N, CA, C and O atoms as a GROMACS GRO file, in nm:
protein
  472
    1MET      N    1   0.301   2.398  -1.117
    1MET     CA    2   0.201   2.298  -1.153
    1MET      C    3   0.210   2.198  -1.057
    1MET      O    4   0.114   2.155  -0.993
    2ALA      N    5   0.351   2.151  -1.045
    2ALA     CA    6   0.380   2.059  -0.943
    2ALA      C    7   0.307   2.070  -0.792
    2ALA      O    8   0.243   1.980  -0.739
    3LEU      N    9   0.329   2.186  -0.745
    3LEU     CA   10   0.271   2.245  -0.616
    3LEU      C   11   0.118   2.212  -0.624
    3LEU      O   12   0.057   2.149  -0.538
    4GLN      N   13   0.080   2.247  -0.707
    4GLN     CA   14  -0.054   2.226  -0.718
    4GLN      C   15  -0.134   2.082  -0.710
    4GLN      O   16  -0.239   2.051  -0.652
    5LYS      N   17  -0.042   2.006  -0.791
    5LYS     CA   18  -0.062   1.844  -0.802
    5LYS      C   19  -0.058   1.818  -0.643
    5LYS      O   20  -0.156   1.770  -0.586
    6GLN      N   21   0.030   1.844  -0.592
    6GLN     CA   22   0.075   1.797  -0.433
    6GLN      C   23  -0.014   1.839  -0.359
    6GLN      O   24  -0.053   1.761  -0.273
    7GLU      N   25  -0.074   1.969  -0.365
    7GLU     CA   26  -0.194   2.024  -0.269
    7GLU      C   27  -0.317   1.947  -0.283
    7GLU      O   28  -0.385   1.913  -0.185
    8ARG      N   29  -0.352   1.916  -0.426
    8ARG     CA   30  -0.475   1.832  -0.464
    8ARG      C   31  -0.455   1.701  -0.401
    8ARG      O   32  -0.553   1.672  -0.331
    9ARG      N   33  -0.354   1.604  -0.401
    9ARG     CA   34  -0.300   1.486  -0.349
    9ARG      C   35  -0.340   1.489  -0.216
    9ARG      O   36  -0.407   1.396  -0.171
   10GLU      N   37  -0.301   1.604  -0.131
   10GLU     CA   38  -0.303   1.635   0.036
   10GLU      C   39  -0.444   1.630   0.049
   10GLU      O   40  -0.491   1.537   0.113
   11ARG      N   41  -0.521   1.716  -0.002
   11ARG     CA   42  -0.655   1.732   0.018
   11ARG      C   43  -0.736   1.602   0.019
   11ARG      O   44  -0.804   1.558   0.112
   12ILE      N   45  -0.716   1.546  -0.108
   12ILE     CA   46  -0.778   1.419  -0.123
   12ILE      C   47  -0.726   1.323  -0.007
   12ILE      O   48  -0.815   1.266   0.055
   13LYS      N   49  -0.598   1.297   0.031
   13LYS     CA   50  -0.547   1.210   0.132
   13LYS      C   51  -0.633   1.239   0.270
   13LYS      O   52  -0.699   1.158   0.334
   14LYS      N   53  -0.613   1.364   0.295
   14LYS     CA   54  -0.732   1.413   0.436
   14LYS      C   55  -0.860   1.355   0.413
   14LYS      O   56  -0.904   1.296   0.512
   15ARG      N   57  -0.947   1.356   0.293
   15ARG     CA   58  -1.077   1.311   0.289
   15ARG      C   59  -1.071   1.177   0.330
   15ARG      O   60  -1.153   1.133   0.411
   16ILE      N   61  -0.972   1.098   0.278
   16ILE     CA   62  -1.009   0.965   0.259
   16ILE      C   63  -0.973   0.910   0.408
   16ILE      O   64  -1.035   0.820   0.463
   17ARG      N   65  -0.826   1.001   0.480
   17ARG     CA   66  -0.807   0.927   0.618
   17ARG      C   67  -0.946   1.005   0.726
   17ARG      O   68  -0.948   0.966   0.843
   18LYS      N   69  -1.026   1.083   0.693
   18LYS     CA   70  -1.133   1.099   0.756
   18LYS      C   71  -1.233   0.943   0.774
   18LYS      O   72  -1.285   0.922   0.883
   19ILE      N   73  -1.249   0.861   0.681
   19ILE     CA   74  -1.326   0.758   0.657
   19ILE      C   75  -1.243   0.616   0.722
   19ILE      O   76  -1.289   0.533   0.800
   20VAL      N   77  -1.078   0.622   0.645
   20VAL     CA   78  -1.014   0.502   0.662
   20VAL      C   79  -0.931   0.503   0.783
   20VAL      O   80  -0.827   0.566   0.802
   21PHE      N   81  -1.004   0.409   0.875
   21PHE     CA   82  -0.921   0.395   1.005
   21PHE      C   83  -0.869   0.249   1.010
   21PHE      O   84  -0.943   0.160   0.968
   22GLY      N   85  -0.724   0.214   1.067
   22GLY     CA   86  -0.704   0.069   1.107
   22GLY      C   87  -0.713   0.062   1.212
   22GLY      O   88  -0.663   0.144   1.288
   23SER      N   89  -0.779  -0.039   1.249
   23SER     CA   90  -0.778  -0.096   1.388
   23SER      C   91  -0.689  -0.238   1.411
   23SER      O   92  -0.623  -0.285   1.318
   24THR      N   93  -0.694  -0.295   1.530
   24THR     CA   94  -0.634  -0.403   1.542
   24THR      C   95  -0.683  -0.506   1.464
   24THR      O   96  -0.603  -0.552   1.384
   25GLN      N   97  -0.800  -0.557   1.467
   25GLN     CA   98  -0.852  -0.660   1.390
   25GLN      C   99  -0.873  -0.624   1.231
   25GLN      O  100  -0.901  -0.716   1.155
   26THR      N  101  -0.859  -0.489   1.179
   26THR     CA  102  -0.860  -0.466   1.061
   26THR      C  103  -0.753  -0.378   1.031
   26THR      O  104  -0.809  -0.275   0.993
   27PRO      N  105  -0.634  -0.362   1.028
   27PRO     CA  106  -0.513  -0.262   1.020
   27PRO      C  107  -0.550  -0.200   0.854
   27PRO      O  108  -0.626  -0.245   0.768
   28ARG      N  109  -0.465  -0.083   0.856
   28ARG     CA  110  -0.469  -0.012   0.732
   28ARG      C  111  -0.344  -0.054   0.658
   28ARG      O  112  -0.232  -0.053   0.709
   29LEU      N  113  -0.379  -0.100   0.504
   29LEU     CA  114  -0.280  -0.103   0.389
   29LEU      C  115  -0.255   0.031   0.348
   29LEU      O  116  -0.353   0.080   0.294
   30SER      N  117  -0.142   0.116   0.357
   30SER     CA  118  -0.118   0.215   0.289
   30SER      C  119  -0.007   0.211   0.197
   30SER      O  120   0.095   0.144   0.211
   31VAL      N  121  -0.035   0.286   0.102
   31VAL     CA  122   0.025   0.244  -0.019
   31VAL      C  123   0.088   0.430  -0.053
   31VAL      O  124   0.018   0.530  -0.042
   32PHE      N  125   0.226   0.425  -0.090
   32PHE     CA  126   0.327   0.538  -0.123
   32PHE      C  127   0.374   0.515  -0.239
   32PHE      O  128   0.431   0.406  -0.250
   33ARG      N  129   0.369   0.587  -0.337
   33ARG     CA  130   0.457   0.567  -0.487
   33ARG      C  131   0.537   0.698  -0.491
   33ARG      O  132   0.500   0.812  -0.461
   34SER      N  133   0.649   0.657  -0.533
   34SER     CA  134   0.754   0.800  -0.566
   34SER      C  135   0.749   0.764  -0.746
   34SER      O  136   0.675   0.687  -0.807
   35ASN      N  137   0.854   0.850  -0.792
   35ASN     CA  138   0.838   0.836  -0.936
   35ASN      C  139   0.904   0.697  -0.975
   35ASN      O  140   0.867   0.640  -1.077
   36LYS      N  141   1.014   0.638  -0.883
   36LYS     CA  142   1.050   0.519  -0.941
   36LYS      C  143   1.054   0.398  -0.836
   36LYS      O  144   1.108   0.290  -0.864
   37GLN      N  145   0.991   0.424  -0.710
   37GLN     CA  146   0.981   0.316  -0.610
   37GLN      C  147   0.813   0.334  -0.586
   37GLN      O  148   0.732   0.421  -0.617
   38ILE      N  149   0.802   0.176  -0.498
   38ILE     CA  150   0.662   0.194  -0.431
   38ILE      C  151   0.677   0.105  -0.328
   38ILE      O  152   0.738  -0.002  -0.325
   39TYR      N  153   0.594   0.180  -0.217
   39TYR     CA  154   0.616   0.119  -0.068
   39TYR      C  155   0.455   0.087  -0.042
   39TYR      O  156   0.362   0.147  -0.097
   40ALA      N  157   0.441  -0.025   0.059
   40ALA     CA  158   0.332  -0.036   0.114
   40ALA      C  159   0.368  -0.080   0.269
   40ALA      O  160   0.463  -0.151   0.299
   41GLN      N  161   0.269  -0.024   0.364
   41GLN     CA  162   0.261  -0.060   0.503
   41GLN      C  163   0.143  -0.089   0.535
   41GLN      O  164   0.047  -0.040   0.476
   42ILE      N  165   0.131  -0.172   0.634
   42ILE     CA  166   0.011  -0.237   0.717
   42ILE      C  167   0.010  -0.178   0.878
   42ILE      O  168   0.087  -0.223   0.963
   43ILE      N  169  -0.074  -0.086   0.902
   43ILE     CA  170  -0.041   0.016   0.992
   43ILE      C  171  -0.175  -0.022   1.092
   43ILE      O  172  -0.287  -0.044   1.047
   44ASP      N  173  -0.140  -0.026   1.229
   44ASP     CA  174  -0.274  -0.010   1.346
   44ASP      C  175  -0.278   0.122   1.367
   44ASP      O  176  -0.172   0.171   1.406
   45ASP      N  177  -0.361   0.188   1.354
   45ASP     CA  178  -0.392   0.328   1.369
   45ASP      C  179  -0.396   0.338   1.521
   45ASP      O  180  -0.336   0.430   1.577
   46GLU      N  181  -0.468   0.241   1.594
   46GLU     CA  182  -0.503   0.287   1.743
   46GLU      C  183  -0.386   0.260   1.814
   46GLU      O  184  -0.374   0.333   1.913
   47SER      N  185  -0.275   0.163   1.793
   47SER     CA  186  -0.134   0.188   1.892
   47SER      C  187  -0.037   0.283   1.821
   47SER      O  188   0.046   0.351   1.881
   48GLY      N  189  -0.057   0.280   1.676
   48GLY     CA  190   0.006   0.395   1.590
   48GLY      C  191   0.149   0.333   1.545
   48GLY      O  192   0.255   0.395   1.535
   49LYS      N  193   0.125   0.193   1.521
   49LYS     CA  194   0.221   0.108   1.510
   49LYS      C  195   0.230   0.052   1.356
   49LYS      O  196   0.126   0.003   1.312
   50THR      N  197   0.342   0.054   1.272
   50THR     CA  198   0.347  -0.023   1.181
   50THR      C  199   0.380  -0.177   1.219
   50THR      O  200   0.463  -0.210   1.304
   51LEU      N  201   0.290  -0.274   1.132
   51LEU     CA  202   0.288  -0.404   1.161
   51LEU      C  203   0.370  -0.499   1.071
   51LEU      O  204   0.428  -0.601   1.106
   52ALA      N  205   0.361  -0.439   0.932
   52ALA     CA  206   0.453  -0.532   0.819
   52ALA      C  207   0.474  -0.414   0.714
   52ALA      O  208   0.397  -0.318   0.715
   53TYR      N  209   0.571  -0.422   0.631
   53TYR     CA  210   0.596  -0.332   0.522
   53TYR      C  211   0.660  -0.403   0.393
   53TYR      O  212   0.726  -0.505   0.415
   54ALA      N  213   0.650  -0.368   0.288
   54ALA     CA  214   0.729  -0.387   0.194
   54ALA      C  215   0.755  -0.269   0.081
   54ALA      O  216   0.686  -0.167   0.079
   55SER      N  217   0.841  -0.291   0.005
   55SER     CA  218   0.876  -0.189  -0.073
   55SER      C  219   0.957  -0.235  -0.208
   55SER      O  220   1.015  -0.343  -0.201
   56SER      N  221   0.963  -0.166  -0.318
   56SER     CA  222   1.023  -0.233  -0.431
   56SER      C  223   1.193  -0.224  -0.424
   56SER      O  224   1.260  -0.260  -0.521
   57LEU      N  225   1.243  -0.184  -0.324
   57LEU     CA  226   1.377  -0.146  -0.281
   57LEU      C  227   1.418  -0.311  -0.212
   57LEU      O  228   1.536  -0.344  -0.201
   58GLU      N  229   1.330  -0.382  -0.179
   58GLU     CA  230   1.376  -0.503  -0.131
   58GLU      C  231   1.458  -0.571  -0.220
   58GLU      O  232   1.437  -0.529  -0.334
   59LYS      N  233   1.566  -0.683  -0.215
   59LYS     CA  234   1.662  -0.726  -0.281
   59LYS      C  235   1.617  -0.795  -0.402
   59LYS      O  236   1.663  -0.784  -0.516
   60ASP      N  237   1.492  -0.889  -0.350
   60ASP     CA  238   1.444  -0.968  -0.472
   60ASP      C  239   1.376  -0.921  -0.553
   60ASP      O  240   1.368  -0.976  -0.663
   61ILE      N  241   1.294  -0.781  -0.518
   61ILE     CA  242   1.193  -0.714  -0.609
   61ILE      C  243   1.292  -0.629  -0.710
   61ILE      O  244   1.273  -0.625  -0.832
   62ALA      N  245   1.424  -0.547  -0.627
   62ALA     CA  246   1.499  -0.468  -0.686
   62ALA      C  247   1.582  -0.547  -0.806
   62ALA      O  248   1.632  -0.492  -0.904
   63ALA      N  249   1.583  -0.658  -0.781
   63ALA     CA  250   1.668  -0.746  -0.874
   63ALA      C  251   1.629  -0.814  -0.980
   63ALA      O  252   1.696  -0.886  -1.054
   64ALA      N  253   1.482  -0.778  -0.987
   64ALA     CA  254   1.390  -0.854  -1.087
   64ALA      C  255   1.396  -0.748  -1.210
   64ALA      O  256   1.440  -0.634  -1.193
   65THR      N  257   1.356  -0.787  -1.312
   65THR     CA  258   1.358  -0.683  -1.425
   65THR      C  259   1.206  -0.696  -1.459
   65THR      O  260   1.139  -0.798  -1.440
   66GLY      N  261   1.163  -0.581  -1.512
   66GLY     CA  262   1.013  -0.556  -1.528
   66GLY      C  263   0.985  -0.442  -1.543
   66GLY      O  264   1.076  -0.360  -1.554
   67THR      N  265   0.827  -0.394  -1.550
   67THR     CA  266   0.777  -0.248  -1.543
   67THR      C  267   0.761  -0.206  -1.393
   67THR      O  268   0.771  -0.275  -1.292
   68LYS      N  269   0.736  -0.084  -1.406
   68LYS     CA  270   0.719  -0.057  -1.243
   68LYS      C  271   0.586  -0.115  -1.193
   68LYS      O  272   0.569  -0.158  -1.079
   69SER      N  273   0.487  -0.112  -1.299
   69SER     CA  274   0.348  -0.180  -1.260
   69SER      C  275   0.372  -0.375  -1.206
   69SER      O  276   0.296  -0.431  -1.127
   70GLU      N  277   0.467  -0.427  -1.259
   70GLU     CA  278   0.530  -0.550  -1.226
   70GLU      C  279   0.569  -0.568  -1.102
   70GLU      O  280   0.544  -0.661  -1.025
   71LYS      N  281   0.647  -0.450  -1.083
   71LYS     CA  282   0.702  -0.469  -0.954
   71LYS      C  283   0.628  -0.429  -0.867
   71LYS      O  284   0.648  -0.480  -0.757
   72ALA      N  285   0.537  -0.344  -0.877
   72ALA     CA  286   0.435  -0.300  -0.763
   72ALA      C  287   0.335  -0.401  -0.747
   72ALA      O  288   0.257  -0.386  -0.653
   73ALA      N  289   0.321  -0.509  -0.827
   73ALA     CA  290   0.230  -0.646  -0.822
   73ALA      C  291   0.324  -0.732  -0.752
   73ALA      O  292   0.281  -0.841  -0.714
   74MET      N  293   0.445  -0.703  -0.730
   74MET     CA  294   0.557  -0.814  -0.653
   74MET      C  295   0.556  -0.713  -0.516
   74MET      O  296   0.570  -0.787  -0.419
   75VAL      N  297   0.547  -0.611  -0.483
   75VAL     CA  298   0.510  -0.570  -0.358
   75VAL      C  299   0.391  -0.600  -0.307
   75VAL      O  300   0.390  -0.616  -0.185
   76GLY      N  301   0.273  -0.614  -0.374
   76GLY     CA  302   0.153  -0.636  -0.304
   76GLY      C  303   0.144  -0.786  -0.279
   76GLY      O  304   0.064  -0.828  -0.196
   77LYS      N  305   0.212  -0.857  -0.339
   77LYS     CA  306   0.215  -1.020  -0.327
   77LYS      C  307   0.316  -1.038  -0.192
   77LYS      O  308   0.290  -1.114  -0.098
   78LEU      N  309   0.438  -0.952  -0.204
   78LEU     CA  310   0.497  -0.947  -0.046
   78LEU      C  311   0.428  -0.892   0.069
   78LEU      O  312   0.439  -0.938   0.182
   79ILE      N  313   0.368  -0.811   0.044
   79ILE     CA  314   0.307  -0.766   0.174
   79ILE      C  315   0.173  -0.853   0.217
   79ILE      O  316   0.134  -0.863   0.333
   80ALA      N  317   0.118  -0.906   0.117
   80ALA     CA  318   0.024  -0.992   0.166
   80ALA      C  319   0.095  -1.140   0.217
   80ALA      O  320   0.028  -1.211   0.292
   81ASP      N  321   0.197  -1.173   0.186
   81ASP     CA  322   0.263  -1.278   0.268
   81ASP      C  323   0.292  -1.244   0.403
   81ASP      O  324   0.250  -1.308   0.500
   82LYS      N  325   0.368  -1.136   0.407
   82LYS     CA  326   0.388  -1.086   0.544
   82LYS      C  327   0.295  -1.074   0.636
   82LYS      O  328   0.319  -1.090   0.756
   83ALA      N  329   0.154  -1.036   0.578
   83ALA     CA  330   0.056  -0.997   0.688
   83ALA      C  331  -0.018  -1.133   0.720
   83ALA      O  332  -0.088  -1.148   0.821
   84LYS      N  333   0.008  -1.248   0.607
   84LYS     CA  334  -0.035  -1.381   0.676
   84LYS      C  335   0.033  -1.424   0.758
   84LYS      O  336  -0.019  -1.500   0.840
   85ALA      N  337   0.161  -1.396   0.767
   85ALA     CA  338   0.285  -1.435   0.858
   85ALA      C  339   0.223  -1.412   0.980
   85ALA      O  340   0.202  -1.504   1.058
   86ILE      N  341   0.188  -1.279   1.006
   86ILE     CA  342   0.159  -1.252   1.143
   86ILE      C  343   0.003  -1.236   1.159
   86ILE      O  344  -0.047  -1.148   1.228
   87SER      N  345  -0.063  -1.324   1.092
   87SER     CA  346  -0.228  -1.370   1.111
   87SER      C  347  -0.296  -1.230   1.070
   87SER      O  348  -0.379  -1.194   1.153
   88ILE      N  349  -0.284  -1.172   0.996
   88ILE     CA  350  -0.372  -1.088   0.926
   88ILE      C  351  -0.420  -1.106   0.794
   88ILE      O  352  -0.346  -1.119   0.697
   89GLU      N  353  -0.564  -1.106   0.790
   89GLU     CA  354  -0.635  -1.155   0.686
   89GLU      C  355  -0.733  -1.047   0.615
   89GLU      O  356  -0.775  -1.062   0.500
   90GLN      N  357  -0.766  -0.930   0.702
   90GLN     CA  358  -0.870  -0.818   0.660
   90GLN      C  359  -0.791  -0.692   0.676
   90GLN      O  360  -0.737  -0.656   0.781
   91VAL      N  361  -0.790  -0.630   0.562
   91VAL     CA  362  -0.716  -0.467   0.602
   91VAL      C  363  -0.857  -0.360   0.533
   91VAL      O  364  -0.964  -0.396   0.485
   92VAL      N  365  -0.814  -0.256   0.550
   92VAL     CA  366  -0.872  -0.142   0.494
   92VAL      C  367  -0.754  -0.078   0.400
   92VAL      O  368  -0.643  -0.054   0.448
   93PHE      N  369  -0.781  -0.055   0.275
   93PHE     CA  370  -0.713   0.000   0.210
   93PHE      C  371  -0.717   0.176   0.175
   93PHE      O  372  -0.812   0.248   0.148
   94ASP      N  373  -0.566   0.207   0.188
   94ASP     CA  374  -0.555   0.350   0.195
   94ASP      C  375  -0.485   0.384   0.060
   94ASP      O  376  -0.371   0.341   0.042
   95ARG      N  377  -0.541   0.450  -0.025
   95ARG     CA  378  -0.482   0.473  -0.144
   95ARG      C  379  -0.373   0.590  -0.165
   95ARG      O  380  -0.298   0.603  -0.262
   96ASN      N  381  -0.385   0.689  -0.028
   96ASN     CA  382  -0.307   0.776  -0.013
   96ASN      C  383  -0.323   0.896  -0.104
   96ASN      O  384  -0.219   0.961  -0.120
   97GLY      N  385  -0.416   0.933  -0.157
   97GLY     CA  386  -0.455   1.053  -0.272
   97GLY      C  387  -0.427   1.023  -0.362
   97GLY      O  388  -0.435   1.110  -0.449
   98TYR      N  389  -0.383   0.909  -0.400
   98TYR     CA  390  -0.359   0.865  -0.565
   98TYR      C  391  -0.473   0.814  -0.627
   98TYR      O  392  -0.568   0.769  -0.563
   99LEU      N  393  -0.469   0.819  -0.725
   99LEU     CA  394  -0.596   0.752  -0.803
   99LEU      C  395  -0.568   0.615  -0.830
   99LEU      O  396  -0.454   0.582  -0.862
  100TYR      N  397  -0.665   0.528  -0.818
  100TYR     CA  398  -0.703   0.408  -0.818
  100TYR      C  399  -0.656   0.349  -0.939
  100TYR      O  400  -0.751   0.292  -0.992
  101HIS      N  401  -0.550   0.339  -1.007
  101HIS     CA  402  -0.519   0.282  -1.134
  101HIS      C  403  -0.365   0.267  -1.149
  101HIS      O  404  -0.290   0.328  -1.073
  102GLY      N  405  -0.325   0.197  -1.235
  102GLY     CA  406  -0.154   0.199  -1.258
  102GLY      C  407  -0.117   0.105  -1.140
  102GLY      O  408  -0.170   0.001  -1.102
  103ARG      N  409   0.006   0.184  -1.085
  103ARG     CA  410   0.060   0.109  -0.980
  103ARG      C  411   0.028   0.065  -0.854
  103ARG      O  412   0.075  -0.029  -0.790
  104VAL      N  413  -0.096   0.178  -0.813
  104VAL     CA  414  -0.158   0.143  -0.674
  104VAL      C  415  -0.260   0.027  -0.688
  104VAL      O  416  -0.294  -0.050  -0.597
  105LYS      N  417  -0.308   0.029  -0.826
  105LYS     CA  418  -0.409  -0.097  -0.877
  105LYS      C  419  -0.324  -0.206  -0.854
  105LYS      O  420  -0.367  -0.300  -0.787
  106SER      N  421  -0.198  -0.208  -0.902
  106SER     CA  422  -0.130  -0.329  -0.909
  106SER      C  423  -0.123  -0.394  -0.748
  106SER      O  424  -0.163  -0.506  -0.716
  107VAL      N  425  -0.078  -0.319  -0.683
  107VAL     CA  426  -0.053  -0.358  -0.552
  107VAL      C  427  -0.180  -0.409  -0.482
  107VAL      O  428  -0.173  -0.511  -0.413
  108ALA      N  429  -0.287  -0.348  -0.496
  108ALA     CA  430  -0.406  -0.375  -0.457
  108ALA      C  431  -0.440  -0.522  -0.517
  108ALA      O  432  -0.466  -0.618  -0.445
  109ASP      N  433  -0.437  -0.525  -0.616
  109ASP     CA  434  -0.483  -0.656  -0.689
  109ASP      C  435  -0.394  -0.770  -0.641
  109ASP      O  436  -0.444  -0.873  -0.596
  110ALA      N  437  -0.264  -0.754  -0.651
  110ALA     CA  438  -0.190  -0.853  -0.589
  110ALA      C  439  -0.200  -0.913  -0.444
  110ALA      O  440  -0.183  -1.027  -0.400
  111ALA      N  441  -0.236  -0.788  -0.385
  111ALA     CA  442  -0.236  -0.838  -0.248
  111ALA      C  443  -0.376  -0.912  -0.233
  111ALA      O  444  -0.398  -0.998  -0.148
  112ARG      N  445  -0.461  -0.870  -0.319
  112ARG     CA  446  -0.609  -0.941  -0.300
  112ARG      C  447  -0.591  -1.095  -0.338
  112ARG      O  448  -0.641  -1.189  -0.276
  113GLU      N  449  -0.514  -1.103  -0.444
  113GLU     CA  450  -0.458  -1.242  -0.480
  113GLU      C  451  -0.379  -1.343  -0.377
  113GLU      O  452  -0.393  -1.464  -0.361
  114GLY      N  453  -0.298  -1.256  -0.315
  114GLY     CA  454  -0.195  -1.304  -0.203
  114GLY      C  455  -0.273  -1.347  -0.091
  114GLY      O  456  -0.224  -1.409   0.004
  115GLY      N  457  -0.417  -1.306  -0.102
  115GLY     CA  458  -0.527  -1.375   0.022
  115GLY      C  459  -0.557  -1.237   0.115
  115GLY      O  460  -0.612  -1.260   0.222
  116LEU      N  461  -0.533  -1.129   0.090
  116LEU     CA  462  -0.583  -1.021   0.156
  116LEU      C  463  -0.731  -0.997   0.137
  116LEU      O  464  -0.772  -1.012   0.022
  117LYS      N  465  -0.824  -0.959   0.234
  117LYS     CA  466  -0.968  -0.921   0.218
  117LYS      C  467  -0.972  -0.768   0.254
  117LYS      O  468  -0.934  -0.720   0.361
  118PHE      N  469  -1.027  -0.692   0.138
  118PHE     CA  470  -1.058  -0.545   0.163
  118PHE      C  471  -1.151  -0.516   0.064
  118PHE      O  472  -1.199  -0.403   0.056
   0.00000   0.00000   0.00000
């Protein structure tokens, strides 16, 4: 069952990545979630470099108490702050094959509240 679920996510991911491409002006905001943690990266696909990243393992977020969705919102806010620090205001969102609800949606909503446009 888990293998089928992983294969399904990989197929969805490939389908999304055909369309979603991060450029220098509008980099890609990619979200990865594991069972316990959540990670977000801002990636410039033209140069193949990660411009900024945030995760729930960072000290201030890991020390905070709350649900995984609340921590995901903190990651979204943090990635928005880091993006503004390097003068990025517009990104394209890559949900990485995950359904757009729960923690993935929390990251996206918090990033929008933090000032990112996508």
